[in-house]
Every structure is written in C-alpha cells, then in structure tokens.
C-alpha positions in Angstrom: 23.0 -9.9 13.1 24.7 -6.6 13.4 23.7 -3.9 15.8 22.5 -1.7 12.9 20.0 -4.2 11.7 17.4 -3.8 14.5 17.7 0.0 14.2 17.1 -0.2 10.4 14.1 -2.5 11.0 12.7 -0.3 13.7 13.0 2.8 11.4 11.2 0.9 8.6 8.4 -0.3 10.9 8.1 3.2 12.4 7.8 4.8 9.0 5.3 2.2 7.8 3.1 2.7 10.9 3.3 6.5 10.6 2.3 6.4 6.9 -0.6 4.1 7.8 -1.6 6.6 10.5 -1.4 9.5 8.1 -3.7 7.8 5.6 -6.2 6.1 7.9 -6.4 8.7 10.7 -4.9 12.1 9.9 -6.5 12.5 6.5 -10.0 11.8 7.7 -9.5 14.2 10.5 -8.6 17.2 8.3 -5.2 16.6 6.8 -3.4 17.9 9.9 -2.1 16.4 13.2 -1.0 17.9 16.5 2.6 16.8 17.3 1.8 15.9 21.0 -1.4 14.1 20.0 0.2 12.1 17.3 3.1 11.0 19.5 0.6 9.9 22.2 -1.6 7.9 19.8 1.4 6.3 18.1 2.8 5.3 21.5 -0.5 3.5 22.0 0.3 1.7 18.8 3.7 0.6 20.1 6.1 3.3 18.8 8.2 5.3 21.2 8.5 9.1 20.9 12.0 9.2 19.3 10.9 6.7 16.6 7.9 8.8 15.8 9.8 12.0 15.6 12.5 10.4 13.4 9.8 9.0 11.0 8.0 12.4 10.9 11.3 14.2 10.3 12.1 12.0 7.3 8.6 12.4 5.9 8.9 16.1 6.3 12.3 16.0 4.5 10.7 14.0 1.7 8.0 16.6 1.2 5.1 14.8 2.9 4.6 17.1 5.9 4.9 20.8 6.5 5.0 22.5 9.9 1.7 24.2 10.7 0.3 25.4 14.0 -3.5 25.6 14.6 -5.1 27.3 17.6 -1.6 27.7 19.1 -1.0 24.0 18.9 2.2 22.9 17.0 1.6 20.3 14.3 2.1 19.1 10.8 -0.1 19.3 7.7 -0.2 16.9 4.9 1.3 18.4 1.7 -0.1 18.0 -1.8 2.6 15.4 -2.4 1.3 13.3 0.5 -2.3 13.7 -0.4 -1.7 12.8 -4.0 0.3 9.7 -3.1 -2.2 8.6 -0.4 -5.1 9.1 -2.8 -3.4 7.1 -5.5 -3.2 4.1 -3.1 -6.8 4.3 -1.9 -8.5 2.2 -4.5 -5.9 -0.5 -4.0 -5.7 -0.4 -0.2 -9.4 -0.1 0.6 -10.4 -2.7 -1.9 -8.4 -5.5 -3.5 -7.5 -4.6 -7.1 -10.6 -5.2 -9.2 -10.0 -8.0 -11.8 -9.0 -6.6 -15.2 -11.1 -7.2 -18.3 -9.4 -9.9 -20.3 -10.7 -8.3 -23.5 -8.8 -5.2 -22.8 -5.5 -7.0 -23.4 -2.1 -6.6 -21.8 0.6 -4.0 -21.3 4.1 -5.1 -22.2 7.2 -3.2 -21.1 10.5 -4.0 -22.7 13.7 -2.1 -21.9 17.4 -2.2 -22.6 19.1 0.1 -20.1 22.9 0.4 -20.5 25.2 -1.0 -17.8 26.4 2.6 -17.1 22.8 3.3 -15.9 22.5 0.1 -13.9 21.1 1.9 -10.8 18.2 3.3 -12.9 17.6 -0.2 -14.4 17.2 -1.6 -10.9 14.9 1.3 -10.0 12.7 0.6 -13.1 12.4 -3.0 -12.2 11.4 -2.1 -8.6 8.9 0.4 -9.9 7.3 -2.1 -12.3 7.1 -4.8 -9.6 5.5 -2.3 -7.1 3.0 -1.4 -9.8 2.0 -5.1 -10.1 3.9 -6.0 -13.3 5.0 -9.6 -13.7 8.4 -10.6 -15.1 7.9 -12.7 -18.3 11.6 -12.8 -19.2 14.8 -10.7 -19.3 13.8 -7.1 -19.3 10.2 -8.0 -20.3 7.4 -7.2 -18.0 3.6 -7.7 -18.3 0.5 -6.3 -16.6 -3.2 -5.8 -17.5 -3.5 -3.1 -20.2 -4.9 -0.6 -17.7 -1.4 -0.2 -16.3 0.0 1.5 -19.4 -0.2 5.0 -18.1 1.4 4.0 -14.8 4.2 2.3 -16.7 4.7 5.4 -18.9 5.0 7.5 -15.7 7.6 5.2 -14.2 9.7 5.2 -17.3 9.4 9.0 -17.7 10.2 9.7 -14.0 13.5 7.8 -14.4 14.3 9.5 -17.7 14.4 6.2 -19.5 12.1 7.0 -22.4 14.9 6.3 -24.9 15.6 2.8 -23.5 12.0 1.4 -23.0 9.3 0.3 -25.3 5.6 -0.1 -24.2 3.1 -2.1 -26.1 -0.6 -2.9 -25.5 -2.4 -5.8 -27.1 -4.0 -9.2 -26.8 -2.4 -12.5 -26.2 -2.1 -14.8 -29.2 0.5 -17.3 -28.1 0.1 -21.1 -27.9 1.2 -21.4 -24.2 -1.7 -21.7 -21.8 -2.3 -18.2 -20.5 -2.9 -19.3 -16.9 0.4 -21.1 -16.9 2.1 -18.0 -18.3 0.8 -15.7 -15.7 1.5 -18.1 -12.9 5.1 -18.3 -14.1 5.3 -14.5 -14.3 3.9 -13.7 -10.8 4.2 -15.6 -7.6 0.4 -15.9 -7.5 0.4 -18.8 -5.1 2.2 -16.7 -2.5 -0.2 -13.8 -3.1 -3.2 -16.1 -2.7 -1.7 -17.6 0.5 -1.2 -14.1 2.0 -4.9 -13.5 1.5 -5.7 -16.8 3.0 -3.5 -16.1 6.0 -5.3 -12.7 6.5 -8.6 -14.5 6.5 -7.5 -17.2 8.9 -6.0 -14.6 11.3 -8.9 -12.2 11.4 -12.2 -14.0 10.7 -12.9 -14.6 14.4 -12.0 -11.0 15.2 -14.6 -9.7 12.7 -17.3 -11.9 14.3 -16.4 -10.6 17.8 -16.3 -7.0 16.7 -19.7 -7.3 15.1 -21.2 -8.7 18.3 -19.3 -6.5 20.8 -19.0 -2.9 19.7 -15.3 -1.8 20.2 -14.4 1.6 21.6 -11.5 3.8 22.8 -7.9 2.8 22.7 -8.7 -0.8 21.8 -10.6 0.3 18.7 -7.9 2.6 17.6 -4.9 0.3 18.0 -6.8 -2.6 16.5 -7.9 -0.5 13.5 -4.3 0.8 12.9 -3.0 -2.7 13.2 -5.6 -4.2 10.8 -5.0 -1.4 8.2 -1.2 -1.9 8.5 -1.4 -5.6 8.0 -3.8 -5.3 5.1 -2.4 -2.4 3.1 0.6 -4.3 1.7 -1.4 -7.3 0.5 -3.4 -5.7 -2.4 -0.3 -3.9 -3.7 1.2 -7.4 -4.4 -1.9 -8.4 -6.3 -1.8 -7.4 -10.0 -5.6 -7.7 -10.4 -5.5 -10.2 -13.2 -8.6 -11.2 -15.1 -10.6 -13.9 -13.3 -10.4 -16.1 -16.4 -6.7 -16.7 -15.9 -6.7 -17.3 -12.1 -6.9 -20.7 -10.5 -10.3 -21.7 -8.9 -10.7 -20.5 -5.4 -8.7 -17.3 -5.7 -9.1 -15.8 -2.3 -8.8 -12.0 -2.9 -12.5 -11.3 -3.0 -13.1 -13.1 0.3 -10.2 -11.4 2.0 -11.3 -7.9 0.7 -14.9 -8.6 2.0 -13.4 -9.5 5.4 -11.3 -6.3 5.5 -14.3 -4.2 4.7 -16.2 -5.9 7.6 -13.3 -5.0 10.0 -13.2 -1.4 8.8 -16.9 -1.0 9.2 -16.7 -2.1 12.8 -13.5 -0.2 13.7 -13.2 3.0 11.7 -15.7 5.2 13.5 -14.7 4.4 17.1 -11.0 4.5 16.2 -11.4 8.0 14.7 -13.5 9.1 17.6 -10.7 8.1 20.0 -8.1 9.8 17.8 -10.1 13.0 17.5 -10.0 13.4 21.3 -6.2 14.0 20.9 -6.9 16.9 18.5 -7.4 20.4 19.8 -11.1 21.4 20.2 -12.0 23.4 17.1 
C-alpha cells in the first residue's frame, strides 16, 4: 500500500459523507449550512476539520456550493446544480427502485465508439452502469424501458449521439428471460447487499422504536444509516418482479430503512438545527 492510498480513500470517504450530509441534513434545513456548525457536526460523524474543508472546497469547485453569509454567519448555500442532482436521487435513495412493468419492455443501448475516443467510451459504460443498465454483450446494454430518457441524456452529455443507437421494445428471444437478466447484472450480489443491510440493522430498528433516540447519538446514527443505505438502491436496476428469483430482498430492506428513518430523522435534524444560527 502506498502512502497516497489512505489519503485518497479518506478524501473519497469525506466527500461521500459530506454529500450524504448535504442531502439528508442541509437540504431539509433550508439549503444552507453555517461553516462552523457543519464542521462541528461532521466531526461528530468522524471527519476532521481539514477533511471537511477539503471536501467542501471540491464541491464548491464542482458547482455544488456557493459562499453565502446569513445573519453575519459565514456559510454555504446549495446551488441549483446540487439541488437538481440531489432531487434526482431522492426516489432511488429513499425507496428502493420500484419494479418496472414487464409489459413496458426494455431499453437497449448499442454503441461503437472509435478507439480515438476511448476515454469517452469508458465514461459511457460507467454512466450506463451507474444508471442501472446491465451488460448483455460487447457494447450492448439493457435496462427497463423507463430508462430511455436517462440513457439519451448520458449519450448526449458525452457528445456520442453519432456513435450510439437506443431501442425500446419487448423481449422475444428463446433464452429464459430470468437467466438472461441474471447473466447481465450481478443480481445475486445486489440481493446479498440488501440481506446484509437487513441483518446489520434489524435489531437496531427494534431498539430505536422502543427507546426514542435523541441528540448526537440520533444524528450520527442517522447519517451513518443513510450513508450505508444510499449506495444500495443505486446498484439495483429495479427489474420487473416476474424476472427475479423468489425471495428478492429489496422490498424488505427498503421497509427496514423506512423504519430507521422514521425513528431517527426528526431527532437528528433537531440536533443539527441547534448548530444553525437562530433565525
């Protein structure tokens, strides 16, 4: 392990935690945060002040934050870019992707990007994967039909319209559709990640519902739970239930997450709000 690796990992963790904080705490409290209050709260979550300031600086540079003082208190406001991005993820983060309707069919993306544009080719693959597309074959990606507009945006943003073709239609092949989707996505791993979440947090949900949490404990637990959950539904393509193996665990995991949020969100925001200036 090189000396740079822990630093890179720390930066990534800091940014992830700060983004979770922006979406789960700052936005509900008015789309603005005081610098000192944010540093104090994120220190409670395990980040040191330099890491927070570095993450905030990078988010500001990327157009997510803008400097803004309120009541003589220095702080940062969420930009329209940040609000749009956070809002786009809400339906995925706060609920597992709803199963698509099999009758709506599938979106197929096929592309042939020249070797001279290899970097953009890799970017398109990464974008499609992040959107929940599965890889059927070389340069051939599939998702429920509702993902067509998202695929079009990904292609357009990279300027690859001349190299990509997007189709929507039903499946008429002879291969079993469940076998096809399980070979196109690592659904077993996605299902296991939901099961791991359930195993790790079921007892906590029971305890929180019997003993009302408060203060710093509620805040740090809430931020941790949201941070652990938020990446799981993004891996889930939300496939029609007809093509999934029996016992698919996403609904149970989503229900558990909603129980945890119901117990933690209000006391966590109350604790955070005490670090905001009185308005």
